[in-house]
C-alpha positions as YAML, in Angstrom:
chain: A
units: angstrom
residues:
- id: 1
  name: UNK
  ca: [93.73, -50.23, 159.94]
- id: 2
  name: UNK
  ca: [93.99, -53.97, 159.25]
- id: 3
  name: UNK
  ca: [91.96, -55.97, 156.75]
- id: 4
  name: UNK
  ca: [91.90, -59.66, 157.61]
- id: 5
  name: UNK
  ca: [90.65, -62.36, 155.23]
- id: 6
  name: UNK
  ca: [90.25, -65.90, 156.57]
- id: 7
  name: UNK
  ca: [89.22, -68.84, 154.36]
- id: 8
  name: UNK
  ca: [86.70, -70.99, 156.24]
- id: 9
  name: UNK
  ca: [87.77, -74.63, 156.47]
- id: 10
  name: UNK
  ca: [85.66, -77.76, 156.20]
- id: 11
  name: UNK
  ca: [83.18, -76.63, 153.52]
- id: 12
  name: UNK
  ca: [82.06, -79.91, 151.90]
- id: 13
  name: UNK
  ca: [80.89, -80.55, 148.34]
- id: 14
  name: UNK
  ca: [77.66, -78.55, 148.16]
- id: 15
  name: UNK
  ca: [74.52, -80.24, 146.86]
- id: 16
  name: UNK
  ca: [71.11, -78.91, 145.83]
- id: 17
  name: UNK
  ca: [69.11, -77.79, 148.84]
- id: 18
  name: UNK
  ca: [72.08, -77.58, 151.22]
- id: 19
  name: UNK
  ca: [71.90, -74.99, 154.01]
- id: 20
  name: UNK
  ca: [74.64, -72.52, 153.09]
- id: 21
  name: UNK
  ca: [74.18, -70.54, 156.30]
- id: 22
  name: UNK
  ca: [74.73, -73.72, 158.30]
- id: 23
  name: UNK
  ca: [77.88, -74.52, 156.35]
- id: 24
  name: UNK
  ca: [79.18, -70.98, 156.94]
- id: 25
  name: UNK
  ca: [78.46, -71.22, 160.67]
- id: 26
  name: UNK
  ca: [80.35, -74.51, 160.93]
- id: 27
  name: UNK
  ca: [83.24, -73.04, 158.94]
- id: 28
  name: UNK
  ca: [83.37, -70.05, 161.29]
- id: 29
  name: UNK
  ca: [83.41, -72.38, 164.28]
- id: 30
  name: UNK
  ca: [86.25, -74.45, 162.83]
- id: 31
  name: UNK
  ca: [88.20, -71.26, 162.14]
- id: 32
  name: UNK
  ca: [87.65, -70.08, 165.72]
- id: 33
  name: UNK
  ca: [85.66, -67.05, 164.57]
- id: 34
  name: UNK
  ca: [82.45, -65.44, 165.82]
- id: 35
  name: UNK
  ca: [80.59, -63.00, 163.60]
- id: 36
  name: UNK
  ca: [80.88, -59.37, 164.67]
- id: 37
  name: UNK
  ca: [79.10, -56.25, 163.37]
- id: 38
  name: UNK
  ca: [80.90, -55.03, 160.25]
- id: 39
  name: UNK
  ca: [82.07, -58.49, 159.18]
- id: 40
  name: UNK
  ca: [81.59, -59.68, 155.61]
- id: 41
  name: UNK
  ca: [81.17, -63.19, 154.23]
- id: 42
  name: UNK
  ca: [82.43, -63.71, 150.68]
- id: 43
  name: UNK
  ca: [81.01, -66.75, 148.91]
- id: 44
  name: UNK
  ca: [82.05, -68.31, 145.63]
- id: 45
  name: UNK
  ca: [79.26, -68.29, 143.07]
- id: 46
  name: UNK
  ca: [79.72, -71.99, 142.42]
- id: 47
  name: UNK
  ca: [78.47, -73.16, 145.82]
- id: 48
  name: UNK
  ca: [75.50, -70.80, 145.63]
- id: 49
  name: UNK
  ca: [74.57, -72.19, 142.22]
- id: 50
  name: UNK
  ca: [75.02, -75.76, 143.48]
- id: 51
  name: UNK
  ca: [72.82, -75.17, 146.53]
- id: 52
  name: UNK
  ca: [70.17, -73.65, 144.25]
- id: 53
  name: UNK
  ca: [70.29, -76.63, 141.89]
- id: 54
  name: UNK
  ca: [71.47, -74.73, 138.81]
- id: 55
  name: UNK
  ca: [72.79, -77.89, 137.16]
- id: 56
  name: UNK
  ca: [72.05, -78.78, 133.53]
- id: 57
  name: UNK
  ca: [72.97, -82.04, 131.79]
- id: 58
  name: UNK
  ca: [74.25, -81.28, 128.30]
- id: 59
  name: UNK
  ca: [72.61, -84.43, 126.92]
- id: 60
  name: UNK
  ca: [69.24, -82.86, 127.78]
- id: 61
  name: UNK
  ca: [69.88, -79.73, 125.70]
- id: 62
  name: UNK
  ca: [68.69, -79.46, 122.09]
- id: 63
  name: UNK
  ca: [70.65, -76.79, 120.21]
- id: 64
  name: UNK
  ca: [68.72, -74.30, 118.11]
- id: 65
  name: UNK
  ca: [69.78, -73.40, 114.58]
- id: 66
  name: UNK
  ca: [71.35, -70.21, 115.90]
- id: 67
  name: UNK
  ca: [73.30, -72.16, 118.53]
- id: 68
  name: UNK
  ca: [74.55, -74.56, 115.89]
- id: 69
  name: UNK
  ca: [75.72, -71.69, 113.68]
- id: 70
  name: UNK
  ca: [77.52, -69.98, 116.57]
- id: 71
  name: UNK
  ca: [79.04, -73.30, 117.61]
- id: 72
  name: UNK
  ca: [80.56, -73.71, 114.15]
- id: 73
  name: UNK
  ca: [81.92, -70.17, 114.29]
- id: 74
  name: UNK
  ca: [83.42, -70.54, 117.78]
- id: 75
  name: UNK
  ca: [84.34, -74.26, 117.68]
- id: 76
  name: UNK
  ca: [82.30, -74.82, 120.84]
- id: 77
  name: UNK
  ca: [79.84, -77.53, 121.87]
- id: 78
  name: UNK
  ca: [76.47, -76.50, 120.34]
- id: 79
  name: UNK
  ca: [74.65, -77.66, 123.48]
- id: 80
  name: UNK
  ca: [76.76, -75.31, 125.59]
- id: 81
  name: UNK
  ca: [76.19, -72.49, 123.11]
- id: 82
  name: UNK
  ca: [72.44, -73.06, 123.39]
- id: 83
  name: UNK
  ca: [72.65, -72.63, 127.17]
- id: 84
  name: UNK
  ca: [74.75, -69.50, 126.71]
- id: 85
  name: UNK
  ca: [72.05, -68.03, 124.46]
- id: 86
  name: UNK
  ca: [69.34, -68.85, 127.00]
- id: 87
  name: UNK
  ca: [71.30, -67.08, 129.74]
- id: 88
  name: UNK
  ca: [72.19, -64.03, 127.64]
- id: 89
  name: UNK
  ca: [70.60, -60.80, 126.53]
- id: 90
  name: UNK
  ca: [72.97, -60.24, 123.60]
- id: 91
  name: UNK
  ca: [75.93, -61.86, 121.86]
- id: 92
  name: UNK
  ca: [78.75, -59.33, 121.59]
- id: 93
  name: UNK
  ca: [81.65, -61.34, 120.11]
- id: 94
  name: UNK
  ca: [81.84, -64.78, 118.52]
- id: 95
  name: UNK
  ca: [85.21, -65.89, 117.14]
- id: 96
  name: UNK
  ca: [87.06, -69.22, 117.29]
- id: 97
  name: UNK
  ca: [87.38, -70.20, 120.93]
- id: 98
  name: UNK
  ca: [85.62, -67.10, 122.29]
- id: 99
  name: UNK
  ca: [81.95, -66.31, 122.93]
- id: 100
  name: UNK
  ca: [81.39, -63.01, 124.76]
- id: 101
  name: UNK
  ca: [77.86, -62.07, 125.79]
- id: 102
  name: UNK
  ca: [75.89, -59.62, 127.83]
- id: 103
  name: UNK
  ca: [74.46, -61.84, 130.55]
- id: 104
  name: UNK
  ca: [70.77, -61.46, 131.35]
- id: 105
  name: UNK
  ca: [71.92, -60.01, 134.72]
- id: 106
  name: UNK
  ca: [73.53, -57.11, 132.84]
- id: 107
  name: UNK
  ca: [77.28, -57.72, 132.93]
- id: 108
  name: UNK
  ca: [79.54, -58.77, 130.07]
- id: 109
  name: UNK
  ca: [81.34, -62.10, 130.38]
- id: 110
  name: UNK
  ca: [82.47, -65.17, 128.47]
- id: 111
  name: UNK
  ca: [80.07, -68.10, 127.97]
- id: 112
  name: UNK
  ca: [77.41, -66.47, 130.20]
- id: 113
  name: UNK
  ca: [79.42, -67.58, 133.22]
- id: 114
  name: UNK
  ca: [78.50, -71.23, 132.64]
- id: 115
  name: UNK
  ca: [80.95, -73.50, 134.45]
- id: 116
  name: UNK
  ca: [82.22, -76.93, 133.37]
- id: 117
  name: UNK
  ca: [84.95, -77.41, 136.00]
- id: 118
  name: UNK
  ca: [84.33, -79.09, 139.36]
- id: 119
  name: UNK
  ca: [80.74, -79.93, 138.40]
- id: 120
  name: UNK
  ca: [79.93, -83.45, 139.63]
- id: 121
  name: UNK
  ca: [77.27, -85.67, 137.99]
- id: 122
  name: UNK
  ca: [73.79, -85.27, 139.43]
- id: 123
  name: UNK
  ca: [72.41, -88.80, 139.56]
- id: 124
  name: UNK
  ca: [72.54, -89.49, 135.83]
- id: 125
  name: UNK
  ca: [75.58, -90.14, 133.63]
- id: 126
  name: UNK
  ca: [76.76, -87.53, 131.21]
- id: 127
  name: UNK
  ca: [78.42, -84.12, 131.29]
- id: 128
  name: UNK
  ca: [76.85, -81.55, 133.58]
- id: 129
  name: UNK
  ca: [77.39, -77.79, 133.66]
- id: 130
  name: UNK
  ca: [76.48, -75.15, 136.22]
- id: 131
  name: UNK
  ca: [74.62, -71.90, 135.53]
- id: 132
  name: UNK
  ca: [74.92, -68.70, 137.56]
- id: 133
  name: UNK
  ca: [72.25, -68.08, 140.23]
- id: 134
  name: UNK
  ca: [68.99, -66.68, 138.87]
- id: 135
  name: UNK
  ca: [69.18, -63.61, 141.14]
- id: 136
  name: UNK
  ca: [72.52, -63.31, 142.94]
- id: 137
  name: UNK
  ca: [71.47, -60.23, 144.93]
- id: 138
  name: UNK
  ca: [68.51, -62.18, 146.28]
- id: 139
  name: UNK
  ca: [70.76, -65.16, 147.03]
- id: 140
  name: UNK
  ca: [73.08, -62.89, 149.03]
- id: 141
  name: UNK
  ca: [70.15, -61.36, 150.89]
- id: 142
  name: UNK
  ca: [68.79, -64.79, 151.84]
- id: 143
  name: UNK
  ca: [72.16, -65.93, 153.17]
- id: 144
  name: UNK
  ca: [72.55, -62.68, 155.13]
- id: 145
  name: UNK
  ca: [69.08, -63.05, 156.66]
- id: 146
  name: UNK
  ca: [69.70, -66.68, 157.59]
- id: 147
  name: UNK
  ca: [72.99, -65.81, 159.29]
- id: 148
  name: UNK
  ca: [71.30, -62.96, 161.14]
- id: 149
  name: UNK
  ca: [68.56, -65.28, 162.43]
- id: 150
  name: UNK
  ca: [70.99, -67.91, 163.67]
- id: 151
  name: UNK
  ca: [73.91, -65.79, 164.91]
- id: 152
  name: UNK
  ca: [72.33, -62.46, 165.86]
- id: 153
  name: UNK
  ca: [74.68, -60.62, 163.47]
- id: 154
  name: UNK
  ca: [73.80, -59.61, 159.91]
- id: 155
  name: UNK
  ca: [77.09, -59.58, 157.98]
- id: 156
  name: UNK
  ca: [77.61, -58.13, 154.57]
- id: 157
  name: UNK
  ca: [77.46, -60.90, 151.96]
- id: 158
  name: UNK
  ca: [79.31, -60.91, 148.65]
- id: 159
  name: UNK
  ca: [78.89, -63.51, 145.90]
- id: 160
  name: UNK
  ca: [81.87, -63.60, 143.56]
- id: 161
  name: UNK
  ca: [82.84, -65.19, 140.27]
- id: 162
  name: UNK
  ca: [85.96, -65.08, 138.06]
- id: 163
  name: UNK
  ca: [85.68, -62.92, 134.96]
- id: 164
  name: UNK
  ca: [88.01, -61.57, 132.31]
- id: 165
  name: UNK
  ca: [88.41, -57.84, 131.77]
- id: 166
  name: UNK
  ca: [88.64, -55.55, 128.76]
- id: 167
  name: UNK
  ca: [92.26, -54.90, 127.70]
- id: 168
  name: UNK
  ca: [93.68, -57.24, 130.38]
- id: 169
  name: UNK
  ca: [94.74, -60.88, 130.31]
- id: 170
  name: UNK
  ca: [93.68, -63.32, 132.98]
- id: 171
  name: UNK
  ca: [90.62, -63.61, 135.18]
- id: 172
  name: UNK
  ca: [89.96, -61.83, 138.46]
- id: 173
  name: UNK
  ca: [87.34, -62.20, 141.16]
- id: 174
  name: UNK
  ca: [84.36, -59.91, 140.58]
- id: 175
  name: UNK
  ca: [81.06, -59.31, 142.31]
- id: 176
  name: UNK
  ca: [77.89, -60.79, 140.83]
- id: 177
  name: UNK
  ca: [75.63, -60.30, 143.88]
- id: 178
  name: UNK
  ca: [75.72, -58.62, 147.27]
- id: 179
  name: UNK
  ca: [73.66, -57.64, 150.30]
- id: 180
  name: UNK
  ca: [74.32, -55.52, 153.35]
- id: 181
  name: UNK
  ca: [77.40, -53.78, 151.95]
- id: 182
  name: UNK
  ca: [78.13, -51.09, 149.37]
- id: 183
  name: UNK
  ca: [79.07, -51.91, 145.81]
- id: 184
  name: UNK
  ca: [80.56, -48.48, 145.13]
- id: 185
  name: UNK
  ca: [82.00, -45.76, 147.34]
- id: 186
  name: UNK
  ca: [81.59, -42.32, 145.78]
- id: 187
  name: UNK
  ca: [84.53, -40.04, 146.56]
- id: 188
  name: UNK
  ca: [83.45, -37.21, 144.28]
- id: 189
  name: UNK
  ca: [83.58, -33.90, 146.12]
- id: 190
  name: UNK
  ca: [86.20, -35.05, 148.62]
- id: 191
  name: UNK
  ca: [89.62, -33.44, 148.72]
- id: 192
  name: UNK
  ca: [92.90, -35.27, 148.31]
- id: 193
  name: UNK
  ca: [95.98, -34.52, 150.39]
- id: 194
  name: UNK
  ca: [96.86, -31.58, 148.16]
- id: 195
  name: UNK
  ca: [93.40, -30.06, 148.44]
- id: 196
  name: UNK
  ca: [92.26, -31.09, 144.95]
- id: 197
  name: UNK
  ca: [88.53, -31.81, 144.81]
- id: 198
  name: UNK
  ca: [87.93, -35.25, 143.27]
- id: 199
  name: UNK
  ca: [85.71, -35.04, 140.20]
- id: 200
  name: UNK
  ca: [85.08, -38.58, 138.95]
- id: 201
  name: UNK
  ca: [86.45, -41.03, 141.53]
- id: 202
  name: UNK
  ca: [84.13, -43.88, 142.44]
- id: 203
  name: UNK
  ca: [85.71, -46.95, 144.03]
- id: 204
  name: UNK
  ca: [84.30, -50.39, 143.18]
- id: 205
  name: UNK
  ca: [84.88, -51.63, 146.72]
- id: 206
  name: UNK
  ca: [82.83, -54.79, 146.21]
- id: 207
  name: UNK
  ca: [84.99, -55.83, 143.26]
- id: 208
  name: UNK
  ca: [88.18, -54.94, 145.13]
- id: 209
  name: UNK
  ca: [87.12, -57.21, 147.99]
- id: 210
  name: UNK
  ca: [85.99, -59.91, 145.55]
- id: 211
  name: UNK
  ca: [89.46, -59.96, 143.99]
- id: 212
  name: UNK
  ca: [91.16, -60.16, 147.38]
- id: 213
  name: UNK
  ca: [88.92, -63.00, 148.54]
- id: 214
  name: UNK
  ca: [89.43, -64.87, 145.27]
- id: 215
  name: UNK
  ca: [93.15, -65.01, 146.02]
- id: 216
  name: UNK
  ca: [92.28, -66.96, 149.16]
- id: 217
  name: UNK
  ca: [89.74, -69.18, 147.40]
- id: 218
  name: UNK
  ca: [91.92, -70.24, 144.49]
- id: 219
  name: UNK
  ca: [90.71, -71.37, 141.08]
- id: 220
  name: UNK
  ca: [91.27, -75.13, 140.91]
- id: 221
  name: UNK
  ca: [91.23, -77.76, 143.67]
- id: 222
  name: UNK
  ca: [91.71, -75.61, 146.77]
- id: 223
  name: UNK
  ca: [88.22, -76.25, 148.19]
- id: 224
  name: UNK
  ca: [87.89, -72.98, 150.13]
- id: 225
  name: UNK
  ca: [84.79, -71.29, 148.65]
- id: 226
  name: UNK
  ca: [83.95, -69.08, 151.66]
- id: 227
  name: UNK
  ca: [86.08, -66.29, 153.10]
- id: 228
  name: UNK
  ca: [85.44, -64.28, 156.27]
- id: 229
  name: UNK
  ca: [86.44, -60.61, 156.13]
- id: 230
  name: UNK
  ca: [87.07, -58.29, 159.07]
- id: 231
  name: UNK
  ca: [88.27, -54.70, 158.94]
- id: 232
  name: UNK
  ca: [86.53, -53.57, 155.74]
- id: 233
  name: UNK
  ca: [87.56, -49.89, 155.60]
- id: 234
  name: UNK
  ca: [84.14, -48.49, 154.66]
- id: 235
  name: UNK
  ca: [80.79, -48.44, 156.48]
- id: 236
  name: UNK
  ca: [78.45, -51.25, 155.56]
- id: 237
  name: UNK
  ca: [75.23, -50.31, 153.80]
- id: 238
  name: UNK
  ca: [72.94, -51.45, 151.06]
- id: 239
  name: UNK
  ca: [74.31, -52.16, 147.62]
- id: 240
  name: UNK
  ca: [73.33, -54.20, 144.57]
- id: 241
  name: UNK
  ca: [74.92, -55.60, 141.47]
- id: 242
  name: UNK
  ca: [73.28, -52.94, 139.29]
- id: 243
  name: UNK
  ca: [75.35, -50.26, 141.06]
- id: 244
  name: UNK
  ca: [78.48, -51.69, 139.38]
- id: 245
  name: UNK
  ca: [77.15, -51.95, 135.84]
- id: 246
  name: UNK
  ca: [78.16, -49.23, 133.40]
- id: 247
  name: UNK
  ca: [75.16, -47.85, 131.50]
- id: 248
  name: UNK
  ca: [75.18, -48.89, 127.87]
- id: 249
  name: UNK
  ca: [75.39, -45.29, 126.64]
- id: 250
  name: UNK
  ca: [78.63, -44.85, 128.64]
- id: 251
  name: UNK
  ca: [80.19, -48.18, 127.70]
- id: 252
  name: UNK
  ca: [83.16, -47.37, 125.47]
- id: 253
  name: UNK
  ca: [84.27, -51.00, 125.13]
- id: 254
  name: UNK
  ca: [81.42, -52.32, 122.97]
...
């Protein structure tokens, strides 16, 4: 079995309202690829957010008293902290240089996933930042449907972002939205090669693929935000971000 990941070339700077499906089709054409059943398209969160117009100019943000207090504690821009609070359900840690929150989408991350790198000005001077998509699962479903209409094939779609992890240094690509593919594969009840019946094993296949695709995308100036995947070793099916989120009562890290 072979898993092949191919970064799609020629993806331009994405602007609000751009047709992501059209950009993916052109990238596939430039790469000499035609979608086949079972293929997956992995998309960096940043271009989804850009296409959906999730830009905010910091000069337009008025920090609340709470944001100002957290900004003093973390040594962060109070306008950015205000946006983090708006995008979050709960602040979990606030120490110098670090602001960890439970995002309104349910996962734990730094700064609510708000991005300051590779965010171009949007018609007015000042510093702009980029928020995560409002509903990444819905974004993935729309892209999947658009590709199905125009190519005749409905691929799995994965939207990925770079997050830190408990007890580990460094960031890794993780899933924040998906459509047409599983998030988890449950191996409980299956036997291993020695005949042992697996009791707890669930594989976060969406996150595993997100990490692999992120290696191809890069994290700085590579400019390859879309990756085509062929040979995914599990059947495609329906999954959602919520499948990957550990219930609060079972979260031992908080």
